[in-house]
N, C-alpha and C positions, 0 to 999 in steps of 0.2 A: 514682055507682057506685064511685068510687075509694076513699072512706073505708070503704065496706062491704068492698071487696076487701082493703083494708089490715087491717081487723079480722079477716077470715077468714084472711088470710095469717099474722097474728101468732098466731092460735089454732092454725093448723097448725104454726107454728114451736114453740109451747109443747108441743103433743102430741109433735112429733118429738123435742124436747129431752128430754122425760120418757122417751120410748121409748129414746132413746140412753142415758140413765142406767141404764135397766133392763138394756139390753144390756151396758153396762159392768159392772153388778153380776153379770150372768150370766158375763161374761168372767172376773171375779175368782173366781167359783166354779170355773170350768174351770181357772183357774190353780192353785187349791188342789188340784184333782184331779191336775193334772200334778205338783205338789209331792209328793203322796202317792205317785204312780208313781215319781218319782225316789227317794224314801225307800225304796220297795220294792226298787228296783234296788240301792241302796246296801246295804240290809240283806242282800239275797241275796249280793252280792259279799263283804260282811263275813263271812257265814256260810261261804261257799266257802273264803275265805282261812283262817278259823279251823280248818275241817276239814283243809285242806291242811297247815297248820303243825303241828297236833297229830298228824297221821298221818305227818308227814315222818320221825319217828324210826324207825318200823318199816320204812319204805321204805329209809332209809339203812342199817339193820341188814341187810335182805335183800340190798341191793346189795353191801355190804362183805363179807359172808360168802360170797356166791355167787361173788365174784371172788378168793377166798382159795385159794392153791395147796394148802394143807393140806385144805381142803374138797374140792378136786378129788380128792386122794388118798383121802380118806375115802369119797367117792361111788363111786370106781372100784375100791376094794378088794374082794376076794372075800369077806373076812370083815371088815366094818367094825369099827373100834375104838370100842365104845360108851363106854369110859372117856374117850376123847378127846372124844366128843360131849357127855358130861356136864360135863366141865371147861370146854369152850369154848362150847357152845350153850346148855345148860341154865343155867349160872351167869350167862350174859350177858343172859338174858331179863328179870330184874328191872330191870337198868340201863336197858333200852330200853322198859320197861313192856309187855312182850310176854307173852301168855297161853299161846300154843301155837306149836310149831315142828315142821316135817316135812322130811325129806330123802328124795328118791326117786332111783333110778338112771335111766339114760338111757332104759330101757324103761318108766319111770314105775312101777316096783315099789317099794313102801315099804321104806326102809332103817332109818329112825330116826324116832320120834315121841315128843314129850314135851309136857306142859302143866303150868301152875302151879296149876290148880284140880282136878287129879286126876280128870279126867273122860275116860274112854276113848271116849266117844261123840263127842268133838270130831273124830275122824277123818272123820266124815261131812261136816264143813264143806268138805272138798275135793271136787272133782268126780270123776266116775268116770274110770277110766284112758282109756277110748275118747274121751270128750269132751275131755280135756286133751290127748291125743295129736293130736287134730285142731287144737286151738288153738295147739299148739307151732309149727306152720308159719305161723301168722298173727301171732304176737306174740313179742316179745323179753322181755316181762314180763307178769305177771298182777296185776290190782288189781280186787277185787270184794268184795261183801258176801254173807254167807250167814246164814241163820237156823239156830241150833243149839239144843240142849237148854238151854244156859245163856243164850240170848238172841242178839242180833245181834252178829256178829263181822266185823271188817274184815280182809281177807287181802291180802298181797303175796307174789308168787312171782317168782323169777328163775332163769334157766338157770345152771348151775354151769360156769364157764369159767376158764381160767387168766388171771392178771392181765395178762400181756403180750399176750394175744390180744385187742387192742383192737378189731380189725375183725370179730370173731366169725366167723373163717374155719373154725375147727375145730368139730365137733359138740359139744354140751354133754355133760359127764360125768354130769350128773344135774340135779335141780331142787330148790331150797331155798324153802320156804314158811314164812311167819310170820303169826300172827294175833293180834288184840287184840279183847277183848270190849267192846262199848259198854254198860257198866254204867250204873246210875242216877247214880253219882258222876261217871263220865266225861261223861255228857250234861250234868249240872249244871255241870261245868267248862266245857264248850263254851258253855253259856248265859251264864255269867259273862263269858267272853271276848267273846262277840258282843253282850252287852247286851240279850238278849231271852229270852223264855220258850220253851224247847224241849221237844218231846215226840216220841217215836218212835211211828209208826203202822204196824203190819205191813201187808203187801200184802193186799188183799182185804177190809180193814175197811170196813164200811158207813159212809155219810155221817153217820148218826146217832151213830156211835161216835167221831167226831172231836171235839176240844175246840172250844167256841164262842169267838168273838172279840168284843171290845167295839167300840163305834163309834170310828171314826178310829184303829183299830189297824192296824198294818202286818203283814200275814200273808204268809209265804213258805213254800212247800213245796219241799223239796230231795229229788229221787228218788235212792235208793241202789241202784245196779244190781247184779245178780248176774253170774255168769260169762257168761251168754248175753245180757246187755244188758237183761234184763227186771227191772223194779224189784222188790226183795224187801221194801222198807220205805220209808217217807217220813219225813223229818225236818221236823216242823211247827214254825215259828217265829212268834212274835207279839211285837210291840213297840209300845208306846203312843206317840202323837204329839199332845200337847195344843196345840202351837203352831199347828197347822193350824186347829183350832176357833177359836182366838183370831183368826187371820187372817180367817176367814169372818165373825165377829161385827164385826170392825173395818170390813170392806168394806161390810157392811149399814148400819152407822152413818154412814159417809161418804156413801153413796148417799142416805140420808134428808136429811142436811144439805144436800147439793148440790141436790137437787130443790127443797127449800123455798126456798133462796136464789134459784135460777134463776126460779121461779114469781113470786116477789116482784118481781124486777127486770123481768121481761117485762111484768107487769101495770102497773107504774109507767111503763114506756116507752110502752106503748100509750095510757095515759091522757094523757100529755103530748103525744104525737104527734097524737092526735085533736083536742086542744084548739087547738093552734097551726097545724095544717096543713089542717084540714077546710074553713074558709071560703075561703081562696084557691084551694085545689084544686077546690072546688065551682064557683067562678066560671070557672076555666080549663076545667074539664070541660064546663060548659054552653056556653062559647064554642066549644070544639072540636066539640061535638056538633051545635050549631046553625050552626056555621061563621059566627059573627057576631063580628067583632073588637071591636065597639062595647061589648060587655059588659065589656071589659078596660080601658076608658078610666080608670076610677077606680083600678083596681089598678096601672096603669102609672105613676101619680104617686107610688107608694110608693118610698122610697129603700132598698129591700132586694132580696134575690135574687128574690122573687116579682114585684116591679116590673120588674126586668130581663128575667125570663123572659117576662112578659106582653108587653113591648115586642118581644122577639124573635118571639113568636108572631104578633103583628100584622104585623110586617115580612115574615115568611116566608109569610103568606097570599098576598102579592103574587107571590112566587116560585114558587108551587105549579105554575102552568101551565108555566112554563119548565122546572122540574125534571122534570115529567112528560114533556115533549118529550125532554129529555136521557136520561131513563130508557128511553124508547121506542127512541131511537137506539142506546143501549148494548145493549138487549135484542136488537136486530136484528144488531148486530156479534157479540154473544155466540153467537147461533144460528148465524151463518156460521162462527165459529171452531169451534163444537161439531161442525157438519157436516163441516168440513174434517178435524178430528181423528178423527172416526168413520171417514171414508173412509181416512185414512192408517193407522189401526189395522187396518182390514180388509185393506188391502194387505199390511201387515207380518205379520199373523197368517196370511196365506195362504202365506207363504214357508216353506220347509223348514228353512232355516238360522236360527240364533239371531241376532237383531238386538238389540244392547245399546247403552245410552247411560249413561255414568258422569259424575259431577261431577268437580271438580278434585281431590278426595280419593280417587277411585277407587271410590266407592260407587255401586251400580247405581240409576239413576233410571228406566230403562225396560227391559223385556224383553218380547219377543213370546211367543206361546203355545208356540213350539218350545222355549223354555228349560225348560219343565216336563219334556218328554220327554228332553232331553239331560242335565240335571243330576239327574233323578230326584226332584224335589221341586216343590211348587207355586211358581210364579214370584213369588207374593206373599211367600213366605219369603225370597226372594233380594233383594227391593227394600230398599235401604238397606245392603246388605252388599257387601263388596269380593270380587273374585275371589281375593284372597290367603287368605281364610278357607277356600277349597276346594283350595288349592295343597298340593303335597307339600312337607314341610320342606326336603328336599334341593334343591328347585328354586326356592325362594322368592327367593334372591338373583339368580339369572339372570332370572327373570320380572320382578322389580322393576326391573332395569336396562333390560329391553326396554320397559316402560311409561314409564320416565323418558325414553327416546329419543323416544317418541311425544309426550310433553309438550313436548319441545324442537323438534318440527316434523317428525320423521321419520314417514313413512307405513309402517306395519307390515303386511306381506303374508305370508300362509301361515306364520305363526309357530306352531309346535307346542309345546304344553305339556300336562302331565298334571294332571288334577283328580280330586277324590274325590266320588263321588256320595253321596247320602244313605244308601244301604245299605252304604257302605264300599268299593264296587268302584271301580277306577281306569278312567278314560276318557281317551283321547288326543284333544285338541281342537286344531284348526287355527284360528288367530285372525288376523283382519285388523283394524287399528285406525288411526284418524286423529283428531287432536285437533280440538276445536271452539273457535272464537273468537267473541267478541262483536263488536259494531260498532267498539269501540275497539281491537280486536286483542288483548284479554286472553284467556288460556286459561280456558275455563269448564268443560272436561271433555273427554271423548273418546267416540267412537262407532265401531262396527265390527260385524263379524259373526263367528260362531263355528260350526263344524260338527264332527261326530264323525268322527275319523279313526282309531278304535281298530283295533288289529292292523295298523296301517300301510298297510292296503289299502282299508278301508271308509271311503268319504268321504261316507256318507249323513248327512244332517242337514238342518237347516232354514237357509235363507239369507234374510235379510230386511234391508230398509233400517233404519237407525237414525234416531232423531229424539229430540231433547230435548223432554220434555213441557213444553209451555208452560202457563202459568197464565192462567186466565180473569180478566178484570177485572170482578169482581162486588162491588158494595158501594154505599154511599150516596155521592153526590157531595158533597164538603165545600163549604160556602159561608161567606163572610165578609160581614157587614153593616157598612157604614161610613157616616160623614158627615164630609165634609172641606170645607175652604175652597177657593175657586177660585183658588189661587195656583200658582206653578210647582212648589212642593214638595208640593202636595196635603196641607197641614197637617191632621191628623186631629183632629176634635172627639170622635168616638166610633168605636170599632172593637171588634167582637165578639171574644171570646177564641179563636174558630176560626182567627184569623190565625196562632196558634202552630203549628197543624198544617200551615199552608200554607208558611210561610217559616222556622219555627223560632224566631221572636222573639215575646215577649209583646206584648199590645196596649198596655201602658203605655209601651213604648219609642217608639211612634208618636204618642201623644197629645201635641199641642203640639210635635212634633219633639223630644221629650225626649232621646232617644238617637240616633235616626235618623229621617229623613223617608221617606214612602212612595216618593217619586221616586228615592231612593237604591237601592231594591231592584228598580226596573224595569230590565230588560236594556238596556244602552246603545244597542244598535241599534234598540230598539223605543220609545224615549222619544219620538221625533218622531211615531211613529204614534199613540201615546196622546194627546199634546198636540193633534194635528190633529183627532182624533175629538172631544175635549172642546170645542175651539174651534168646530167645526162645529155641535155640539149647542147651544152657547150662542148662536150667531148665529141658528140656526133655531128656537130655543126648543122643542127636542124632546129626547126620550131618545136615548141613544147606546149602541151595542154595539161592543165591540172585543176582540180576542184578542191577547195579547202574552205575553212571557216575564218571569218575575221570578227574582231571585237569592235563594237561601236562605242561612241563616247559615253552613252548611257549604260554601258555594260552588257547590252544584248549581243547576240551572236547572229551573223548573217553568212550565208553561203555565197561564194563567188566562183565563176568559171573564168580562169585566166588562160589566155592564149598569147604567147610571146615568142620572140625570136632574138637570139643574141647577135649583135653586130660586131664584126671583127675588123681589125686594121690590117695593113699590109704584112705585118709580122705574125699574124694569126692570133693576136691577143684580143680579148673581148673588150671593146671600148664602152659599149652600153647595151642595154636591153630595151627593145621596143615591144609594146604589147597593149592589150585591152583587157579590162576587167568587166565582166558581166554579172549582174546580181541575179543569182538563180535560187534565192531563198524560197520563192514561191514554188518553184518546180520541185525543190527538195521536200517542202512541207505538204505538197499536194498528195503524195502517197500516204503520208501520215494522216492527213485529213480524211482520205478515203477509208483507211482502216478504222480511224476513230468514228467516222460516220456510220460504217457498217456495224460496229460494235454498239454504238449508241442507239441505232434503230432497233437492234435486237433487244437491248435493255428495255426500250420503250414498249415494244410489242410483248415482251415477256412480262412486263408489269401490268398488262391489261388482263382483267379477270375473264374476259370472253375467250372462247375457243376460236383460234385463228389458224387456218391451214391454207397453204398455197399449193395448187395442183397444176400439173402440166397437161398437155392435150391427151396423153395416153394414160390418164388417171394416176400418174406417178406423183408422189408427194415431194414437192421441192423443199418445203420448209413448214414447220409448225411451231407455234409458240409454246411456252412452258405450261400454260393452262391446259392446252390440248394434251400434252404429254402426261401431265399429272392426272387428268380425268381418266385417261385410258391406261394409266400405270405403265407408261412406255418410256424408253430413253431414245435419244436421237439415233443411236446405232440400231436399235430394234425397229424404229419406225419404218425404214426402207424395206424391212423383211415382211411386214404385214400391211403394206400400203393398200393392197387390194381389198382388205377388209373395210376400208373407209371410203371406197369409191362411191361418189354421189350419182344418183339416178338421173339428175337433171343437169349434170356437168356437160353432157353432150350438146344440149341447147345453148349453153353459155359459149362454147367454142364454135358452134355451127352458125348461130345468128348473132352472137355477141350481145345477148340479152342478160339483164340482171334478174336472177331468180330469187323471189322472196317466199320463204316457207314459214308461215306464222307459227306452226307447231310441228316440231320434228323430234321424235323420241330417240334418245341415245341410251345405251346401256353401259354401265361401268363394268370393270373387271369383276367386281363382287356381285354383279347381277342386278344392282339397283337401276331402275329406269328413271330418267330425268327428261323433262320437256324443254326444248330449246326453240328459240326463234332464230332461224338461219337465213342469212342473205348472202348469195353468191354473186360476185361481180367479176366481169372479165377485165383483163389487163391487155392493152393493145400495144403492138410494136409500131415502128414508124410508118409501116404500110397500112395500118389500120386493121391488122389481123390479130385475133385473140390468141395470145401465146400462153397466158396463165389465167387461172381462176382463183380468186380469193374468197374463201368462205368464212364468215364471222357468225358464230353461234352464241347467243346469250341465254343463260339459264333462266326460264320463266316459271319453273315448277312452283316455287314459293309464292309467286304472284298469283297463279291460278288457284292454289290452295287458299290464299288469303282472300281472294275475291269470293270463293265459295263460302268461306267462314263468315265473311261480311254479310252475304245475303241471308244466311241462316240466322245470324245475330239480329239483323234488322227485322226479319220475320218474327223472331222470338219476342223482341221487345214490343213490336206492334201488337202481337197477340196479348201480351201482358197488359198493355194500356187499354186495348179494346175490351178486355174482360175484367178490368179492375173495378172494384166496388167504389173506390173514391172517384170524385169528379176531377178530371184533369182538363184544364183549359189553357189555351195559348192565345195571348193578346199581342197586338203590335204595340209600338211605343206610344200610340195615341189612345190606347185603351179599348180598341175594337177587337171583337172576338174573331180569331182566325181558325180555331179548332176546339171541339169539345168531344170527349169520348162518350160512348153510349150510356155511361152512368148518369148523365144529365137527365135522361128520361126518368130513371127511378127516383132521383133526388128532387128535381125541380119540375118534371113533367114536360120538358121541351124535347123536340127531336134534336139529334146531334148537330144539324146544320141550320136549325131554325133561327138561332141568334147570330148568325154570321154577319160580320161587318157592322154590328151594332155596338155602341159603347156600354161599358159595364155599369155606368152610373144610371142607366135606365132601369136596372134591376136591383139596385141597392136601396135599402131603407133610407129615407132622407136624414134621419138622425145619425146614421152610421156613415154617410157619404164622405164627410170631411176626413174621418179616420181612415177610410179605405183609400182616398186619394193621397193622403200622406204616406200610407204604407206602400202604395204603388210607386210613388216618387222615390221612396227609400230603396225599393228593389231596383229601379232603373239606375239609381246612383251607385249601386253595388253594396248598399248597407243592408245586411240581412237582419231580420227581426229575431230577437232572442226566443220568442215563443209564438205559437200560432195566433192569428188575428181572428177574433170572433165578430161576426156581423150577421145581419138579417138580409136574406135575398128573396126576391119575389118568386113565388111558385106560379106556374102557368094558370092555376085556378084562382089566383089572386091572393092567396094566403102568404104568410111570411115564414120562411124556413131558416133556422139558426144554423150557420155554417162556421167552421173553423178552417182557416186557409194559411198556407205557407207558399212562398214564391221565390223565384230567382230568375236571372236573365240567362239567355242562351242565344245561339245563332241558328237561323233556319238554313235549309240546304242552299239558299242563294247567298248566304253570308250576311243577312240582315238581322239586326237585334230583335228579339222577341222576349216576352215575359211568360214563363210557365208557372201556373198556379195550381196547386193540389188542394182540394177542398173535401171535407167530409161533414155530413150532417151530424150535429150533436143533440138533436131533439131526443132521440132514444137514450143517449147517454145521460142527459139531464133527468129524464124520467127514472132511469136505473139508479142514479145517485139518490134521488128522493126515496125510492123504495129501499135502498140500502140503509139510508139514515133511519127509516121507520123500523127496519129489521133490527138494527143495532140498538135502538131504544127499547124494543120489545125484549131482546135477549138480555140487556142490562137489567131490566126489571125482574126477569125470571132469575137471573144470576143472584140478585140481592134478596130474593124471597125464598130461596132454597134453605131448608132447615139445617142440612149438613154444612160443615165448614169446607170451603174450597180455597186452595192456595195455588197460584200459577208461578212456577219457578223457572228461571233461565237455566238451561242445562249446562251452559258453558261457564257462567259465573256463580251458579248455585245461589242466586239472590232472588228474593220474592219480587215479582213485578205486578201481581194483581191478587186481591183478596175480596171475598164477599162479606156481607154484614154478619153472617153467622160465624165466620172464621174470626172476625174482629172481636165478637162477643166472647168466644171461647178463649182467645188469647188474652183478652182484657186490655187492649190498647187501641190507639187511633190508627187511621189509615196512613198518616204521615210517618208514624213510628214503624209501621210494619213494612211499607213499600221500600225496597232497596236493602232491607236487612237480610243477612245470610240465613238460610234455612236452619242451620245448626243452632240458631238462637232460640228456636221454638221446638225443634225436633232433634234430639241428640243424634250423634253420628252413628250410634249402634243401630238405630232404626231409621236411617236416612231413606227417604222415599226414592232416591235415585237408584237404589238397589232392589226396589219392588218390581214384581212382574208387570209387563206393560198391558196385558189384556186380561187382568183378573176380573171376573164377572160374578162370581158367587161369594157368599159370605165366608166359605171355607178358604177362599184365596186371599181374603183380607188378613192383614197382620195387625197384631196388637202392638201398640206403641204408647209412649208417654209424652204428652204435650206439656211443655214448660210454658207457664203463663208469664205475663209481664211482671206480676208481683212476686214471682219466684215459686208459686204453687205448681203442682204437677197434677195432670188429669189423665187417667187411662183412656185411650181411644182406640177405635178401629180405623185403619187407613188403607186406601187403595190408590193406585197411580195409573195415568195414561200419558203417552207422549203425544205431542201436537206441535204444529208450526204456527207461530204468531209473529207477524211483521218480518218474515224471512229468517227467524231464529227458531231453533229447536227448543221446545219448552216441555215441562212435565206438569200435568194437572193433578194435584193431590186433593182427594176428598177424605174427610174424616168426621167421625161422630163419637160421642161419649160411649165407652164400652160398659157392658153390664158387669157387676162385680163377680169375681170368681167364687165358686161355692167354697165356703169356709174362709174366705178372704175378707179383708176390710171392706166396709161399705164404700161405694163410689161417692165421690165428692158431688155435692149438688151442682146442677148446671148453672154456670155463672150467667149473670145478666150481661146484656150487650154493653160493651164499653163505648164511651163517646167516640165518634168517628166523623170523618169528613168524606163526602161523596166526591170521587174524582171524575 
């Protein structure tokens, strides 16, 4: 059957090759069509550029004259100067190749009209006054086409403005229009410039009236719009392109040549292959079909590849049964691994949190079903991608540093980061991560969980354990056939090429110990085991089986299963040993992988902060993670003794109907009596028959979330009450300056109801003289620049009066995330009146202070220096105000009678003390003094009053009262 299959295969290849060439020819044709399309685009662009360049002169003329100050004077004149128009407008028309010109006033009444073809009907080329008046508010210029009695005319119009009015702030003084007829000569000039044949087709012309185009011509239609945007004519362009036809014929010739050459080569190859391969393949096919290796005895003697293949077939017939046993064992292990992975995936998909596993480069290797809901895209789209592809650019550096710490061994817990969903919305995610190590301690990735914590309060999401997806060991077991001598080096006489896949060295290296002996690659610790097995088989004259390790070229270690048999001569001596080597490294490693996988899964689940417990149908606890044991203060040994205490009331429904039970709030008590609120989800785990055999319960602590929500509601109510009852006016504006909110204080201050000014701009209520200052301050707040002090301005009261306000503001975000401006204002009318009253009171008190007959000194209690004195005190001291202020009290009152030691509340003459006042000229005056403490400008002061004392009986007479010394009023 093999030659027949080969012939069929080659026939199919030929047909496929021919079809491929046909497709290539079709592709060449499509490429020619694309080339035509490109030429059409180029031709259209060239045509538009030609029209623009030729029409640029009348546009420049219209712009230049419309911005001419003399044109402004001409349009605004009561009696326009027609002589000026003839000299400046009419004489310039031939220079710019203009056929007609119009000038209108600002009400669009015609002032002046002229044309070079002496046709008064050209005035109809302009639109009616009403239509243009409407368009004036929409455009700053006019460019359109119109059909006239002389043919198609292109028109440009500009508003007449002064040259210095670059911002077009003033209304136009009129309008200036120019027009050019598209004559046959003008169209032919366009055709010469664009390199194509052009023709004008008026609007409404039937299809039959259009010019016909040749094959492979590039046809372009350019619509010429009127004032209302509707086409008034079409510019039809045709350009020939012979190179495309040449390209098509060349592609066809190439296809014919390639097909002929390919068919010839394929037929020749099939004939040669059939002649030299048919006989040996037929023998091998018959041998394999009949399972009779004797048919290959003759073929084995050939010294070519077929002889070697035939020898290998015969030798591998003997290994068939052993290979089938190995395959059966691997199939059983594979089924066990598949069942374990299936259960693990069911556990993880039952979690509400996202469980993820990444490789060492940060690319996702595994995500459970919760990832689709969290990230807004199918989890298969995320596999192979890193979290950094969903990160915000401004947080990329911080997140990369956090993941670098995880790779260094730090356990990341409750790390918050922002990611972008597929629809572009932002989500806040809380992340826990821990690195994963292989058996040698190398970092192979990271695993962890993630859940949605958007709006800082919602902690709903899915939590699941993570696990690195392990690869199943599926494939053919490699085998090496050998014949060696029975010496200590196991000198090879023959070794199949499969040895390269086993140890990395070719078979030629081992033949005759050319480069290395087979004993060299046996692991040193296993050499004695191999030699004992071979010696025992020689002594007992039987086959031997042994498993040991070999070293590869790169230094790695692989396990092999060797089965061999010593061959003896007539004298009973061992001539050689025949056998086969099977690579069983995967079978040896699979047990280590299972143990590592179980340990890794336990580490992942124990790293999760949620309480996870697995129960059986009889409420027996199969397993619980470390968070569950820590919460209930249990150990793994004590858990089985009190498992009835944790039996769930809803577990029966999980096993009976296989439903997932979601309990939003479930209260658990710790060993110390503290109650915590949990969100519990119980999911079933099914066996191969679809029967629920286990139930996985995941409980997330939401106590803090509930308390935070309650505190947030109280805080919001508290601040709303404060704002509603505040005496200051609090206003919220959008970025356009419109009122969004005002608290009830607006009624007391400005007389408006809280919602009366909604959606109105603030400039409607600001005094015109203060409007520019307020707009500048509002712009500064929007730009993030805070004013150093409140801004004072006048605002309109509902009764029409003006109220003086002082305001401060800043930007904020409303509940929808939109920017707003919050401004706090207070009325300063009462404050200004109070300041005026205060100034009057101060003036009155100063007058009283200076008219009191007794001397008064005010002393700073900390520095003991004089800070104030009245006129009577200056007269007694005999000095000016500049000399007294700042001087120490001891300069005028000796320390033995310092006022600082006087009583503070002396009220009667008996409480006054006698003292001696030292004048500026050195004289001394006996006085009575009293003191009181007071606060002045935030400092503690002592107010001392004194007067001349009466002379004591029998004592010297008192000095006469001094006259007031010169002083300065401060």
